[in-house]
C-alpha positions in Angstrom: 0.0 0.0 0.0 2.8 2.4 0.8 4.4 1.9 -2.6 1.2 2.8 -4.3 0.9 6.1 -2.4 4.5 6.9 -3.2 3.9 6.5 -7.0 0.7 8.6 -6.8 2.6 11.4 -5.1 5.4 11.1 -7.6 2.9 11.3 -10.5 1.3 14.4 -9.1 4.6 16.1 -8.6 5.7 15.2 -12.1 2.5 16.4 -13.6 2.8 19.7 -11.6 6.3 20.2 -13.0 4.7 20.0 -16.5 1.5 22.0 -15.7 3.0 24.9 -13.8 5.2 26.4 -16.5 2.6 25.7 -19.2 -0.3 27.3 -17.4 2.1 30.2 -16.5 2.7 30.5 -20.2 -1.0 30.5 -20.8 -1.5 33.2 -18.2 1.3 35.5 -19.2 2.5 35.0 -22.7 -0.5 33.6 -24.6 -2.7 36.7 -23.9 0.1 38.9 -25.2 0.5 36.9 -28.4 -3.3 36.8 -29.0 -3.4 40.6 -28.4 -0.6 41.2 -30.8 -2.1 38.9 -33.5 -5.5 40.7 -33.1 -3.9 44.2 -33.4 -1.9 43.2 -36.5 -4.9 41.5 -38.2 -8.0 43.3 -37.0 -6.6 46.7 -35.9 -6.3 48.3 -32.4 -8.3 46.9 -29.5 -10.6 49.5 -27.9 -8.9 50.4 -24.6 -5.5 48.9 -25.5 -3.6 46.0 -23.9 -4.6 46.8 -20.3 -8.3 46.6 -21.2 -7.8 43.3 -23.1 -5.9 41.8 -20.1 -8.4 43.2 -17.7 -11.3 41.6 -19.6 -9.4 38.3 -19.8 -8.6 38.1 -16.1 -12.1 39.2 -15.2 -13.4 36.4 -17.4 -11.1 34.0 -15.5 -12.6 35.1 -12.2 -16.1 34.7 -13.5 -15.1 31.1 -14.6 -15.8 31.7 -18.3 -14.9 28.4 -20.1 -13.3 30.3 -23.0 -10.9 32.2 -20.7 -10.0 29.0 -18.9 -9.5 27.2 -22.2 -7.1 29.9 -23.3 -5.1 29.7 -20.1 -4.9 25.9 -19.8 -4.6 25.4 -23.6 -0.9 24.9 -23.7 -1.0 22.3 -20.9 -4.1 20.6 -22.5 -2.3 20.4 -25.8 0.9 19.0 -24.2 -1.2 16.4 -22.3 -3.1 15.4 -25.4 0.2 14.9 -27.3 1.6 12.8 -24.4 -1.5 10.6 -24.3 -1.6 10.2 -28.1 2.1 9.2 -28.3 2.0 6.9 -25.3 1.5 3.7 -27.4 4.6 4.7 -29.5 6.9 4.9 -26.5 9.2 2.0 -25.6 8.5 0.1 -22.4 11.4 0.3 -20.0 
């Protein structure tokens, strides 16, 4: 029983090492890239970058699914790739 708990704790720590930087990227870098792409293709955002970030972070607080998908998107994509490539990996 103790070995099972040890592996579960290890899995959560390992997953957190993957998730933390990817969600941080989704919180800090992705919104800036999306804002930049929007400004370059659609023109200026009314209110500028601070209004865009304010609207995004307010949507996060209101638990809007689209905002959470944007923030967790890098981690979800990474996880999907890991799951899809799992059968291709060699067993140790």
